C-alpha positions in Angstrom: 7.4 13.6 13.1 7.8 13.0 9.4 10.1 13.5 6.5 8.8 16.4 4.3 9.4 17.3 0.7 8.3 20.9 0.0 6.5 22.3 -3.0 9.5 24.4 -4.2 12.0 22.4 -6.1 14.8 24.2 -4.2 13.6 22.9 -0.8 15.9 20.2 0.5 14.2 17.3 2.2 14.4 17.0 5.9 15.1 13.3 6.6 14.1 12.2 10.1 14.2 8.8 11.7 14.2 5.8 9.4 10.7 4.4 9.0 8.9 7.7 9.5 6.2 8.6 6.9 7.4 10.6 3.9 5.3 13.7 2.9 5.5 15.0 -0.6 3.7 18.3 -1.4 2.7 19.3 -4.9 0.7 22.0 -6.5 -1.2 19.7 -8.9 -1.3 16.1 -10.0 1.2 16.7 -12.8 3.8 17.8 -10.4 2.6 15.3 -7.8 3.3 12.4 -10.1 6.9 13.4 -10.9 7.7 14.3 -7.2 6.2 11.1 -5.9 7.9 8.8 -8.4 11.2 10.5 -7.8 10.7 10.1 -4.0 10.4 6.4 -4.5 13.5 6.3 -6.7 15.5 8.3 -4.2 14.2 7.0 -0.8 12.9 3.5 -1.6 14.3 0.2 -0.4 14.3 -3.0 -2.3 12.0 -5.7 -1.0 10.0 -8.7 -2.2 6.3 -9.3 -2.2 4.4 -12.5 -3.2 5.2 -12.5 -6.9 7.8 -9.8 -7.6 10.6 -7.5 -6.4 9.8 -3.8 -5.7 11.5 -0.6 -4.8 9.3 0.6 -1.9 8.5 3.5 0.3 6.2 2.6 3.1 3.5 5.1 4.2 4.2 7.8 1.5 1.8 10.7 1.8 1.2 12.8 -1.3 -0.6 16.1 -0.8 -2.0 17.8 -3.9 -3.2 21.4 -3.5 -5.2 21.5 -6.7 -7.1 18.3 -7.5 -8.2 19.4 -10.9 -7.8 17.6 -14.2 -4.5 19.0 -15.7 -4.2 20.8 -19.0 -1.4 18.5 -19.9 -0.1 15.1 -18.9 3.5 14.0 -18.0 5.3 13.6 -21.3 6.9 10.3 -20.3 3.9 8.3 -19.1 4.0 5.9 -22.1 7.7 5.4 -21.7 7.2 3.9 -18.2 4.3 1.7 -19.2 1.4 4.0 -18.1 -1.6 5.1 -20.1 -1.8 7.4 -23.1 -4.1 10.5 -23.0 -6.9 8.6 -24.8 -6.5 5.6 -22.4 -6.6 8.0 -19.5 -10.0 9.3 -20.6 -11.3 5.7 -21.0 -9.9 4.7 -17.6 -11.5 7.7 -15.8 -14.9 6.8 -17.4 -14.6 3.3 -15.8 -14.9 5.1 -12.4 -18.3 6.4 -13.5 -19.7 3.0 -14.5 -20.9 0.2 -12.2 -20.0 -2.4 -14.9 -17.2 -4.7 -14.0 -16.4 -5.0 -17.7 -15.3 -8.7 -17.4 -12.8 -8.0 -14.5 -12.9 -9.4 -11.0 -13.7 -5.8 -9.9 -13.4 -2.3 -11.1 -13.2 0.8 -9.0 -16.3 2.0 -10.7 -18.2 -1.1 -9.7 -17.0 -0.7 -6.1 -17.9 3.0 -6.0 -21.2 2.8 -7.9 -22.5 -0.7 -7.0 -20.8 -1.9 -3.9 -22.3 -5.3 -3.4 -23.1 -7.8 -0.6 -22.6 -11.3 -2.0 -24.6 -12.9 0.7 -27.6 -10.5 0.7 -27.7 -9.7 -3.0 -28.0 -5.9 -2.6 -25.8 -3.1 -3.9 -25.1 0.5 -3.0 -24.1 3.6 -5.0 -21.5 5.2 -2.7 -20.9 8.2 -4.9 -24.6 9.1 -4.9 -24.5 8.8 -1.2 -21.5 11.1 -0.9 -23.1 13.8 -3.0 -26.4 13.6 -1.1 -24.7 13.5 2.3 -22.6 16.6 1.5 -25.6 18.4 0.0 -27.7 17.9 3.1 -24.9 18.2 5.7 -22.1 20.3 4.2 -20.0 20.1 7.4 -20.2 16.4 7.8 -17.2 14.1 8.4 -19.3 11.0 7.5 -19.0 11.1 3.7 -16.9 8.0 3.3 -16.5 5.3 0.6 -15.0 1.8 1.0 -13.6 -0.2 -1.9 -12.3 -3.3 0.0 -15.0 -5.9 0.5 -14.0 -8.5 3.1 -16.8 -10.8 2.0 -15.4 -10.9 -1.5 -11.7 -10.0 -1.2 -10.4 -11.9 1.8 -8.6 -15.1 1.0 -5.8 -16.3 3.2 -5.2 -19.5 1.2 -3.8 -17.9 -1.9 -2.3 -14.8 -3.5 -5.4 -13.0 -4.9 -5.9 -9.5 -6.2 -8.0 -7.3 -3.9 -8.5 -3.6 -4.7 -5.4 -1.5 -4.2 -7.5 1.5 -3.4 -9.3 0.8 -0.1 -11.0 3.9 1.3 -11.7 7.6 0.8 -13.1 10.4 2.8 -14.8 13.6 1.4 -15.2 16.8 3.4 -16.3 20.3 2.6 -14.3 23.0 4.4 -14.7 26.7 3.7 -16.1 25.9 0.2 -13.3 23.6 -0.7 -13.5 19.8 -1.1 -10.9 17.9 0.8 -10.4 14.3 -0.2 -8.3 11.8 1.7 -7.6 8.4 0.1 -5.8 5.3 1.3 -4.2 2.7 -0.9 -2.8 -0.5 0.5 -0.6 -1.0 -2.6 0.3 1.5 -5.2 2.3 1.1 -8.5 3.7 4.6 -8.8 5.2 4.2 -12.2 2.2 2.9 -14.1 -0.9 3.3 -11.8 -0.4 6.5 -9.7 -1.1 9.1 -12.4 -4.2 7.3 -13.9 -5.6 7.0 -10.3 -4.9 10.7 -9.6 -6.6 11.7 -12.9 -9.6 9.5 -12.1 -9.9 10.9 -8.6 -9.8 14.4 -10.0 -12.7 13.4 -12.2 -14.7 12.0 -9.3 -13.9 15.1 -7.1 -15.2 17.4 -9.9 -18.4 15.4 -10.0 -18.9 15.6 -6.2 -18.0 19.3 -6.0 -18.0 20.9 -9.4 -18.3 24.6 -8.3 -15.3 25.0 -5.9 -11.7 24.1 -5.4 -10.6 20.6 -4.5 -7.5 19.1 -2.9 -6.2 15.6 -2.1 -4.2 13.9 0.6 -3.3 10.4 -0.5 -1.6 7.7 1.7 0.1 4.8 0.0 0.9 2.2 2.5 3.2 0.5 -0.1 4.3 3.1 -2.7 6.5 1.2 -5.1 8.1 0.7 -8.5 8.5 -2.8 -9.9 11.9 -4.1 -10.6 10.9 -4.8 -14.2 10.0 -1.1 -14.6 12.9 0.4 -12.7 15.4 1.0 -15.5 12.7 2.7 -17.7 11.6 4.9 -14.7 15.2 5.9 -13.9 15.9 6.7 -17.5 12.8 8.7 -18.3 11.7 10.2 -14.9 15.1 10.4 -13.3 16.3 13.4 -15.3 13.3 15.4 -14.0 15.1 15.6 -10.6 16.5 18.8 -12.0 12.9 20.3 -11.9 11.4 18.3 -9.1 14.3 17.5 -6.9 13.3 15.6 -3.7 
């Protein structure tokens, strides 16, 4: 059982028992960002985490039918503190590089050079995915992992492990199906850049055919500091993407 928000803006949500996962369906990542952010605005609950207050929906599932890079980006991204079109391109390129670029980690480093700090070796997970799917098109073993317990686990302090933890790539009837899991997801500022970067990766893995995404955010949220801007600039889009 789950609460579901349909693709058509005229569909009213069916709200089931409190605490059930919330499913948001969208035709592309442009629509998906608006619908998902509005879902948090309308169905979120205020809570506190280690260092801030957030408006949160637990276990939000966003299903995007067409995981392609869009022809245009949401017009209000910069108004809510997200990235400009030029910054989006630079961010997506980071996913293609194993360089940490001075950060504790980058998603590109975890995808392209996942390392074992105790053995000194590294592994290119995207190359593995491409080779695995090429040799075994029906496999369900094409998985990448971004959380590294040997590097990221620290119970003594509030640290900053990767928000994106896991992804699964499958080919079904010529279509690439991607399932991704985030432990924590800033929907105002980070969701759209992450969707755009995932679309870029999916195109690299399966350039010739259609691609779709199912994304689970265990904690989909908007920070209290961003709430007023999100309500001001994204809220009016309820008229188009009512959830």
